[in-house]
N, C-alpha and C positions, 0 to 999 in steps of 0.2 A: 807684506801680504795684507790685503784689505780685510776689514772686519767681516764683510759679507762672505768672503772666501773662507775665512777662518770658521765662521758659523756653519757654512755648508760642509766643510771637512769634518766638523764636530758631529753634526747630525747624521752624516753618512756612516759614522762608526756604528750606529745602531743597526742590528740585524733586522731583516724583514721577519715579522711575526704573523701569527694567525689572527690578524686584526682586520675587520671590515669597517670602513668609514662610510656612513650614510648621511644624506642631506635632503631636505625638502623645504619648500616655502608655500604655505606656513609650516612651522616646525612639525615634524612627526605626522606627515600627511602625504597626499598625492600618490604618484606612482611608487615612490620609495617606501612609503608606509605599507602599501598593498603587498609589495615584495617582501618586506620585513616580516609581515604576518606569516607568509609561507615559509620563510626561513625559520621562524620560531616553531611553526607546526612540524617542521621536519628536523627539529632538534639540532640545527646548525650551531647553536650556541653551546652545545656540549663540547665542541672542538674549537670554535672561534669566538673571539670577543668582538661584539659589535659596538662601535662608538658612533653615536649620533652627534653631528655638529649642529648646534641649534643657536638661535639668536637670543633666546631667553630660557634659562634652565630652571626657573622658579617652579613651574608646574610639574617638573620631572624630578624634583628633589626627593620625593617620597616613593618614586617608582622602584619596585623591588623585582626586577627581572634578572634572571640568571645570566651573567656574563654580558650585560647590556649597560652601557655607560652614556650619559648625556653630558656634553661639554659645551658651554657657551663660548662662541667664537666672536671676539670683538677686538677692534683696533685699540680700544681703550684699556685693554688688560695690562697688568703690571708684567714685568719681565719674567717672573716665575710662571705665570699662567701661559704666557706666550711660548715659553720653552716646552711646557707640557703639550700644548697643541702641536708644536713642531715635532715633538717626539712621536706622537701618534701618526702624524702625517707622513713622516719618514719611515716609520716602522710598519705601516699598514701594507698588507699584501693585496687588498682589494679596495677600490674606491667606487661607490655607487652614488651618483648624484642625479638630480632632476631639474633643479631650478638655479641655485647659485653655484656656479662652476667650482669644482674642487680639482685643481690641476695635479697631474702626476708630478712627483718630484724625483722619482727614481725609475730607471728604464725597466726594471724587473717587476714593477707594480702593474696590476691589471685594473683598468678603469672601464666601467660600463655606464654610459650616460643614458638614462631612461627618458629624458626629454619631458617637456610639460605641455606640448601641443604641436600637432602637425602644422606645417607652414600654410598660412592663408595670407597674412600680411607680410610685407617685405621686411625682413629682420636680419639681413646679411651682416650688418655691423655687429649686432648682438651675437649672432651665431659664430662669426669668425673669432670672437674673443673667448671661445670655449676651451682652448688649449688642446693638448693631445689626449685622445681616448682610443681605446681598442675597438669598441663597438658602440653603436647607438641604435635605439629602437625606432621602428617606423611601423605604420599600420598596413601598408601594402606597397607593391612595386609602382603604383601610380605616383608615389611621392619621390621615387628614387632620384630622378634628375634634379628635382628641386632641392632635395636634401644634400646631394653632392655639391650643388652650386652654392647653397647657403653655408655649408660647413667646410667647403673646399676639401672634400674627402673622396676616396675611392668607393665604388659600389660594394666592395667586399667587407666594408665596415658597417653595413646596414643590416639589421635583423628584423625580419617580418614576423615578429612574435606577438604583436598587439600591445596595447598599453595596459599595465597592471591595474590601474585604477578603474578601467572600464569593466572589470569583472563585476564591480558593484552595481553597474547599470542593469545587469541581467539577474544576478543571484539574489538581489534584495527586492526584486519587483513583486514577489508574491509573499514577502514577509511583513509582519506587522511591527514596524520599527519606529513609527511616529507616535510619540507619547503625548504631545500637546493636543489638547482637545480642539483648539482653534484650527490646528493644522490638519485635523481629520475631516476637513470639508469634503463634499462629494467629489470635487475636482480641484487640483492644484495646478496652476501655471507658474513656472519659474522663469524669471526674466534676468538675464545676465548681460547688462549693458556695459560697453566700454565707457570709461569715464569721459564726460564732456566738460566737466568743471573740476579742474585739479584743485586739491586742497591747498596747494601753494598759490595764493591769490595772485602773485606776480605773473603766473602763467595762464590766468583765466582770460583767454581770448574769445571764448564762446559764451560769455555770461549773458549777452543779449539774446542770442539764439536759443540757449538752453538755460533759462533762469533757475530751474531746479536741477539742472545737470542730467536730466533724463530726456531722451529724444521723444518727440511726438506729444509729450505732456508739458505744455508751456505755461499753463495757468493753474491756479488752485481749482478752478471750475473743471478743468480737464481731469484732474485727479478725482474729484468728487463724482464726475460723470462716469468714469471707468469703475469707480468703487460701487456705484449704484447698479451697474450692469452685473458686476461680480456678485453683489448681494442678492439681486433678483434671481440669479441662476445658481446660487449656492456654490460659487467658485471662490477660491482664495488665490490672490496674486502675490507671490513672494518675489521681491526684487532684491537680488543678491548684488550689493554694491561693490564696485571695484575698490581695492584698498586705497587707491589714490583719489577716490571721489570726495569732492567737497560736500559734506552733509549738512552744512549750516542751515540752508533754506528748507531742507526737508524736515527739519525738526518741528516746524510749525504745523505739519500735517498730522491729523489723527483720524485714521480711516478704519472702518470695521473689517473690510475684506481686502485690504492692501497693506502689506507689511514690508518694511525694509529690514534685511537681515545681513549679518556680517559673519566672518569666520569665527569670531568669538562667540556669537550666538549659537552657531551650529555646534561648536565645541561644548558649550554649556548644556545643550540638549543631547549631547553624546550621539550626534549623527553627522556623517560626512556629507559634503556637497553632492557627491555622486550617489550616495544612498538616497538623499532627498530627490535627486533627479530621477532615480529609478521608480519613485512613487508618484511622480508628477504625471499629469495628463498631456501636457504640452510644454514646449520651450519657446521662449522669445530671446533672441540674441541679435548680434549684428556682424561684427568682424572677428569674433572670437573662435579659436580652434575647438571650443566645446561643441561647435556645430558638428564636426566629424564624429566626435564621441557619441553624441546623442542620437545619431542615425541608428545606432545599435538597438535603440528602444523601439524603433519603427513607429514612433509617435509624431504628431504634427510639430513643425518648426516654423515659427514666424520670424522673419528677418527684417529688422528695423533698419532701413538703409536710406533714410531721408537725407543723409549727407554723403552719399556714395561718391560723388564726383570730388567733393572737397577732401574726403578721406583718401581717395586714390591719389590725388595731386600731392597731398602732404606726406603720406606714408608709402603708398603703392601696394599692389597685390602681387602674388606669385603667378597669377593667371592673367593672360591677355584680356580675357573677357570674363568678368565676375559671374555673369548670368549663365554662361555655358557650364561653369564648374559648380556653383553653389545653388542647390535646389531647395526650395521651400516656398512659403507664402510671403511674398515681398510686401513690406509695409512702408509706405512713403509718407503717411500723414495720420492725423488723429482718427479720421473716419476709417482708414484701413485697419488701424489698431482695434477699433471697436468691432469691425466686421470679423476680424480674426477671432476675437474673444467670443463673439456670438456663435461663430462656426464651431468653436470648441464646445460651447454649451449645448449645441444641438447635435454634436457627434459628427460634424461634417469635416472631412479631411480632403481638401481640394487638390493637394499636391502629393498624395501618397505614391503614385506610380513614379513620379520624378525622383522622389527621395529614395525609393527602392533602387533606382538606377544608380544614384549617388552612393548608396550603401554598398552595392556590388563593386563599385569603382574604388572606394576608399578603404575597404576592410577585407583583408584576406581571411581573418578569423572572426566568426560571428558566434562567440560563445563566452563563457565565464572562466576560461582556463589560461588567460594570458600570463598571470602571475606564476602559475605552475610551469608554463613553457619557459619563462625566463629563468626560473629556478633550475629546471632541468639543463638548460644551456650553461648556466653559471657553475653547475656542479663540476664540470671538467676543469675549472680553474680554482676550485676550493682545495 
């Protein structure tokens, strides 16, 4: 008998227990964290043990939550730690993941995949690597065919319950959660660009087109010009960099009304990205699924698509025509970007009616109850 078969036989000895495995990227965030909070509020840990699989457990070593355990998952673990991880994986009754897939290892386990973004870019290869799950969340029936195609699943595995993290977009909009004085500007614009300059220098094919890695802002003067517009209109531009973004050239910039932020910075300020988005006046993005989520705020969205054709040729979209599906203020160059910001400063929302159409198409639920709906559904499997 092979060693692998012997190991499987050994781990299958363990009975299924009242364990819930959870995962997210970054650790302890996103849809999974929002659902976790509801599980805690409803005292699920009185009966179940929740095990968070994390990439780094340093920050969680001092966490003292009843029946909650954080375990670092790494291929570099010694044999003892690997056995502990396998034990929980084979003993868990429920698996809830959203970013890094956690596959079922036993047929009588229940797996709910929360997802981390509705399809916009073509990501079939990534989706098909998801493994078997019982259900996956989606925002509305508009996505059904695309989700079935991406994950190669039947319609009955899709749940129109909304994304748990989107609750923050609504419930925090009227709360005073920003503690940084600089961030308490009259208006905040959050920009979430897809990376154009990968931190792996070997893959930097767009260095000439995007010397700073940010679309439409190609020179230091461009950044200074935008900063002056922000300063004159009491607006703060927060650019949330992609984790893979090469930040080296950005370090030379020091601007009063333009700031680059990371997940670590948000964690340091004890605010989630979606809580920050709830307090923003507008969003700038490009090909990110955050577009769908932000529609819930009913606030302006600028879409930086100066490389639309190149991006479509390289990655592809789930829509035949990007413009028919994605509605907002299209930004093709530096002047368009300036005009969008000036419109925000003057309270001008040119594409509101088109976005309201998109909102009606992409969201079945327009409230802050998605996490509770998911919990109510999950209760039948607890």
